[in-house]
Structures are given as structure tokens and as C-alpha cells.
C-alpha positions as CSV (number, residue, x, y, z in Angstrom):
1,M,-73.6,-4.2,-90.1
2,A,-72.0,-3.7,-93.7
3,S,-71.8,0.4,-92.8
4,I,-69.6,-0.2,-89.9
5,Q,-66.6,-1.8,-90.4
6,T,-63.4,0.3,-88.8
7,V,-64.5,1.2,-84.8
8,G,-62.2,3.6,-82.8
9,V,-62.3,2.9,-79.0
10,L,-60.9,6.4,-77.2
11,G,-59.3,5.5,-74.3
12,C,-57.4,1.8,-73.0
13,G,-58.1,1.3,-69.4
14,L,-60.4,-1.4,-67.9
15,M,-63.3,-0.2,-69.9
16,G,-61.9,1.0,-73.1
17,S,-59.7,-2.4,-73.4
18,G,-62.5,-4.6,-72.8
19,I,-64.8,-2.4,-75.1
20,A,-61.8,-2.6,-78.2
21,Q,-61.3,-6.2,-77.2
22,V,-64.8,-7.2,-78.1
23,C,-64.8,-5.2,-81.0
24,A,-61.6,-6.8,-82.6
25,A,-63.2,-9.9,-81.5
26,S,-66.2,-9.4,-83.6
27,G,-64.4,-8.8,-86.6
28,Y,-63.9,-5.2,-86.9
29,K,-60.4,-3.2,-87.3
30,T,-60.6,-1.6,-84.1
31,I,-58.2,1.2,-82.9
32,V,-57.5,1.9,-79.8
33,R,-56.2,5.4,-78.3
34,E,-54.8,6.6,-75.3
35,V,-52.7,9.3,-74.4
36,D,-49.4,7.9,-73.8
37,H,-47.4,4.9,-74.8
38,T,-46.8,3.8,-71.3
39,L,-51.3,3.7,-70.8
40,L,-51.7,2.3,-73.9
41,E,-49.3,-0.4,-73.4
42,R,-50.8,-1.6,-70.3
43,G,-54.0,-1.5,-72.1
44,I,-53.2,-3.5,-74.7
45,G,-51.5,-5.9,-72.7
46,R,-54.7,-6.6,-70.5
47,V,-56.0,-7.4,-73.7
48,K,-53.3,-9.8,-74.4
49,K,-53.3,-11.4,-70.4
50,F,-57.0,-11.7,-70.9
51,L,-57.0,-13.8,-74.2
52,E,-54.0,-15.8,-73.5
53,D,-55.5,-17.0,-69.8
54,G,-58.6,-18.2,-71.8
55,V,-56.6,-20.3,-74.4
56,S,-54.6,-21.6,-71.5
57,K,-58.1,-22.5,-69.5
58,G,-59.7,-23.8,-72.8
59,K,-62.1,-20.7,-73.3
60,V,-60.8,-19.2,-75.7
61,T,-59.5,-20.8,-79.0
62,P,-55.7,-19.9,-80.3
63,E,-57.5,-19.1,-83.7
64,T,-59.7,-16.3,-81.8
65,R,-57.3,-14.9,-79.8
66,D,-55.0,-14.7,-83.0
67,K,-58.4,-12.8,-84.9
68,T,-58.4,-11.0,-81.4
69,L,-55.0,-9.5,-81.6
70,G,-54.8,-9.2,-85.8
71,N,-57.7,-6.7,-86.0
72,L,-56.6,-4.8,-83.0
73,S,-54.1,-1.6,-83.2
74,G,-52.9,1.1,-80.6
75,T,-52.4,4.7,-81.0
76,I,-51.4,7.7,-79.5
77,T,-52.6,9.8,-82.3
78,V,-55.9,11.1,-83.0
79,N,-55.5,11.4,-86.3
80,D,-55.0,7.6,-86.3
81,L,-59.1,7.6,-86.2
82,A,-59.9,9.9,-89.3
83,A,-61.2,6.6,-90.8
84,C,-63.5,5.1,-88.2
85,D,-67.2,4.2,-88.7
86,L,-67.8,4.5,-85.5
87,I,-65.9,5.6,-82.5
88,I,-66.9,4.9,-78.9
89,E,-65.0,6.8,-76.1
90,A,-64.5,5.1,-72.9
91,I,-62.2,8.5,-71.3
92,I,-62.8,10.4,-67.4
93,E,-66.2,11.1,-66.7
94,S,-65.7,14.7,-67.3
95,V,-67.7,16.8,-69.7
96,D,-65.4,19.0,-70.2
97,D,-62.8,16.4,-70.9
98,K,-65.1,14.6,-73.4
99,A,-66.2,18.0,-75.1
100,R,-62.7,18.4,-75.6
101,A,-61.6,15.0,-77.1
102,Y,-64.9,15.5,-79.6
103,A,-63.9,18.3,-80.8
104,A,-60.5,17.0,-81.8
105,L,-62.4,14.2,-83.3
106,D,-65.1,16.2,-85.1
107,A,-62.3,17.6,-86.7
108,I,-61.1,14.9,-88.8
109,V,-63.9,12.2,-89.0
110,S,-66.2,11.4,-91.8
111,D,-69.4,13.6,-91.5
112,R,-71.1,10.2,-91.5
113,T,-69.0,8.6,-87.8
114,I,-71.0,8.1,-85.0
115,F,-69.8,9.1,-82.2
116,C,-71.7,7.2,-78.6
117,S,-70.5,7.7,-74.9
118,N,-69.6,4.7,-72.5
119,T,-70.6,7.2,-70.0
120,S,-72.3,5.6,-67.1
121,S,-73.6,9.0,-65.6
122,L,-73.7,12.4,-67.7
123,C,-76.3,12.9,-69.4
124,I,-75.9,12.2,-73.3
125,T,-78.2,14.7,-74.7
126,E,-75.6,17.2,-73.1
127,L,-72.2,15.6,-74.2
128,A,-74.1,14.9,-77.7
129,A,-74.6,19.1,-78.0
130,K,-71.0,19.1,-77.6
131,T,-70.1,17.7,-80.7
132,K,-71.0,19.0,-84.4
133,R,-73.0,15.6,-84.9
134,P,-75.8,15.9,-82.2
135,D,-78.0,13.3,-84.4
136,R,-75.3,11.0,-84.7
137,F,-74.6,10.4,-81.0
138,A,-75.3,8.0,-78.7
139,G,-74.7,6.5,-74.9
140,L,-73.5,3.0,-75.0
141,H,-72.8,1.8,-71.9
142,F,-70.7,-1.3,-70.9
143,F,-70.2,-2.8,-67.9
144,N,-67.2,-4.6,-66.2
145,P,-65.5,-7.0,-67.6
146,V,-66.8,-6.1,-71.0
147,P,-65.4,-9.3,-72.3
148,I,-68.3,-11.0,-69.8
149,M,-70.7,-9.1,-69.1
150,K,-73.7,-9.5,-71.7
151,L,-75.3,-6.1,-71.2
152,V,-75.3,-3.2,-72.9
153,E,-77.4,-0.2,-72.3
154,V,-78.5,2.0,-75.4
155,I,-79.0,5.8,-74.6
156,R,-80.8,8.0,-76.8
157,A,-80.0,11.5,-76.5
158,L,-82.8,13.9,-77.4
159,T,-81.1,14.7,-80.5
160,T,-80.5,11.0,-81.6
161,S,-81.7,10.2,-85.0
162,D,-83.7,7.3,-85.6
163,E,-81.4,5.7,-87.8
164,T,-78.1,6.4,-85.5
165,Y,-80.3,4.4,-82.8
166,Q,-81.1,1.3,-85.0
167,A,-77.4,1.5,-85.9
168,V,-76.2,1.6,-82.5
169,F,-78.5,-0.9,-81.4
170,A,-77.3,-3.3,-83.7
171,F,-73.9,-2.7,-83.7
172,A,-74.6,-4.0,-79.8
173,Q,-76.0,-6.6,-80.7
174,S,-73.5,-8.0,-83.3
175,L,-70.5,-8.2,-80.5
176,G,-72.6,-10.6,-79.2
177,K,-74.4,-8.5,-76.3
178,E,-78.1,-8.2,-75.4
179,P,-78.7,-4.4,-75.4
180,I,-81.6,-2.5,-73.9
181,T,-83.1,1.0,-74.2
182,A,-82.3,2.8,-71.5
183,P,-83.3,6.8,-70.5
184,D,-81.4,9.7,-70.7
185,K,-81.2,10.4,-66.8
186,P,-78.5,9.6,-64.5
187,G,-77.7,5.8,-63.7
188,F,-79.7,5.2,-67.0
189,I,-81.7,1.6,-65.4
190,V,-79.1,-0.4,-63.8
191,N,-77.4,2.3,-62.0
192,R,-80.7,3.6,-60.9
193,L,-81.1,0.6,-59.0
194,L,-78.0,-0.8,-58.2
195,V,-76.7,2.5,-56.8
196,P,-79.5,3.7,-54.2
197,Y,-78.8,-0.3,-53.1
198,L,-75.0,-0.1,-52.6
199,L,-75.4,3.3,-50.8
200,D,-77.7,1.4,-48.4
201,A,-75.8,-1.3,-47.4
202,I,-73.1,1.1,-46.4
203,R,-75.8,3.0,-44.3
204,S,-77.0,-0.4,-42.8
205,Y,-73.5,-1.0,-41.8
206,E,-73.4,2.4,-40.3
207,H,-76.0,1.8,-38.3
208,G,-74.9,-2.0,-37.0
209,L,-76.8,-4.0,-39.0
210,G,-74.2,-6.7,-39.5
211,T,-70.6,-7.2,-40.5
212,V,-69.3,-6.8,-43.9
213,E,-68.7,-10.3,-44.2
214,D,-72.9,-11.0,-42.8
215,I,-74.6,-8.6,-44.7
216,D,-72.5,-9.5,-48.1
217,K,-73.0,-13.4,-46.9
218,G,-76.6,-12.8,-46.3
219,M,-77.4,-11.1,-49.9
220,K,-75.7,-13.9,-51.9
221,L,-77.2,-16.6,-49.8
222,G,-80.5,-15.4,-49.4
223,T,-81.1,-13.2,-53.1
224,G,-78.7,-15.9,-55.0
225,Y,-76.8,-12.2,-55.8
226,P,-73.3,-13.4,-57.2
227,M,-71.8,-11.3,-54.7
228,G,-72.4,-9.4,-52.4
229,P,-72.8,-5.1,-51.8
230,F,-69.5,-5.0,-50.1
231,T,-67.3,-6.9,-52.5
232,L,-69.3,-5.5,-55.4
233,L,-68.5,-2.4,-54.4
234,D,-64.4,-2.7,-53.7
235,F,-64.8,-4.7,-57.5
236,V,-66.5,-1.5,-59.0
237,G,-64.4,0.8,-56.9
238,L,-65.6,2.9,-54.0
239,D,-64.5,6.0,-55.7
240,T,-66.6,5.2,-58.6
241,T,-69.5,4.9,-57.1
242,Y,-69.4,8.1,-54.7
243,Y,-68.8,10.2,-58.2
244,I,-72.1,8.2,-59.7
245,A,-73.5,8.5,-56.4
246,N,-72.7,12.7,-56.1
247,I,-74.0,13.0,-60.0
248,M,-77.4,11.2,-59.2
249,F,-78.1,13.1,-55.8
250,D,-77.5,16.9,-57.6
251,E,-80.0,15.5,-60.6
252,Y,-82.7,13.6,-58.1
253,R,-82.2,15.1,-55.2
254,E,-83.6,12.2,-53.6
255,P,-81.8,10.7,-50.2
256,A,-81.7,7.5,-51.4
257,Y,-79.0,8.7,-53.7
258,A,-77.0,11.0,-51.1
259,P,-73.3,9.2,-50.7
260,P,-72.7,8.1,-47.2
261,P,-70.3,10.0,-44.8
262,L,-68.7,6.6,-44.9
263,L,-68.7,6.0,-47.7
264,K,-67.1,9.8,-48.6
265,R,-64.4,8.9,-45.8
266,M,-63.1,6.1,-47.4
267,V,-63.0,7.6,-50.8
268,L,-60.7,10.6,-48.9
269,A,-58.4,8.1,-47.0
270,G,-57.9,6.3,-50.7
271,R,-59.3,2.8,-49.5
272,L,-61.2,2.6,-52.8
273,G,-61.3,-1.3,-53.4
274,R,-59.3,-3.4,-55.8
275,K,-57.7,-0.9,-57.4
276,S,-55.8,0.3,-54.0
277,G,-55.4,-2.8,-52.3
278,Q,-58.3,-2.4,-49.4
279,G,-61.9,-0.9,-49.3
280,F,-64.3,-2.7,-47.1
281,Y,-61.6,-5.4,-47.7
282,R,-57.9,-5.8,-47.8
283,Y,-56.6,-7.7,-51.4
């Protein structure tokens, strides 16, 4: 990966801060950009806490902590990403917002810079078409929590060049991740299979199959899943699941992807899971 030395990360939220952390830990000079100092400090603070907790538990060496933080810097200025060889966008799931971000980056970076989106649901070909470099654009979908989850989905747009695809795939491997190639279709591989399962769990609960606790326990102990569907829904965020399900239903028009009424009502009520303090469980 000699051609990729400096990595930019657009967005320092839960996903963006995790992506920035693994890039910095892997030896890349990493610059993460947020829209204001408050959000930036919160994201950098999340990285520092993860590393400090790792040191206290003996899972992270002080040397790794110091190396990671030494490679990581934050900014609220887009122009500070001008020298980046690869930029990973991890902002709000809105085509218009992403397009505006790409336009700002296109105006300042080198022609050889690769853009990647961490979107979990939007069309990569559509996003690539919003840039001046559709051949140097790909999807790079990480999973939460990024420092722990090994999988990364690499998605080719119709316009992604072979060189770009190979560079992005190798970059994911250089982070210590296990990349797989996914199709440019909503949900890619993992969410294409996972979301119907989560939605069906909600429908089953609505129809009286069992309690939330019993369904979770049944799937954990009966199938070996690390967590039940309702624990996972609360962890991912009910609003996130609802958003992805709507995009997938719009694309495929299959009942399996239609959000159940209960999911919609919980989102409207602000019961989003862990992030709001209440979802299917209270926190």
C-alpha cells in the first residue's frame, strides 16, 4: 500500500471515529474531519477512551495507544484533507449531503485520490456519479464497533476501475480486516440477509410468538448467535434499521423488507435503542 500513505475520514461519529482509529493504528497518517469542534472532540474522545480502556484491560499496549494517537489528527476544515491519498466518507445517509461533500473534496484533492463511502444502504454507482472521479470511487462498508469487527464489504460501482477495486481491497486487508466483495445492491451481502431476519423477529413478537426476552434467548442459545435480534436492534439503532429497511423495500418491493408497524411507531416515539436509553429494552 505504498501509494496510500495519508487517509482522510469524513465524519467523526460512531463509525467515522472507529474507522479513523483503525487507520491510524495500522500506521496511516489519518485526518478526520467534522463540522464543528464539539462533534470532533466527542469523536476523538471516543477513540481515546477505547484505547485507554484497552490499556487498562491489557488488550492494548501503551505503545499501540501512543502510535495510534500520534497518527491521528482532527480538523473542521475540509481543505486539510487536500493531501489525502484515500478518503472514506462516513456522514449522514443522504445522497444530497454526500454529493455536497464530494464536490468540496473534488475541488481540493489530487486526481489520483480515491473516494470511498461507508454507506450501508445507498447505491455506490449513484454516489460515484456525483463525483469527478467515478472510476476512483468504491464502497467500503465497515461494521460497528469498527475496531473489533473484522469484516469489511468492498463494493464496486459500475464505473469502479480494476485498479481502484484492487487498491481498496488491499487497503482493507492492510487494516487487519477480512474484506469480501459485495454487489452494488441495497443491503449488500450482510444487511440483505440480516435486515429481513430482524424485521421478521419484530413481526413474530407482534403476532405473539413469545416475549422479547424469550425470542432473544431462543436465538442465542438455539442458534449460537452472540446476541438476540432485539438486543441487536437496540444496539444498531431502530431508526437505522427502519431507514435501511425502507431503502431496501423501495428497491426490491418484497414484503420481507417492509418495516413492521411496531418498528415505525417506536421510531416515531423516539425509542431508538441504546442511543436513546430505551428500545425493546431499557438502558
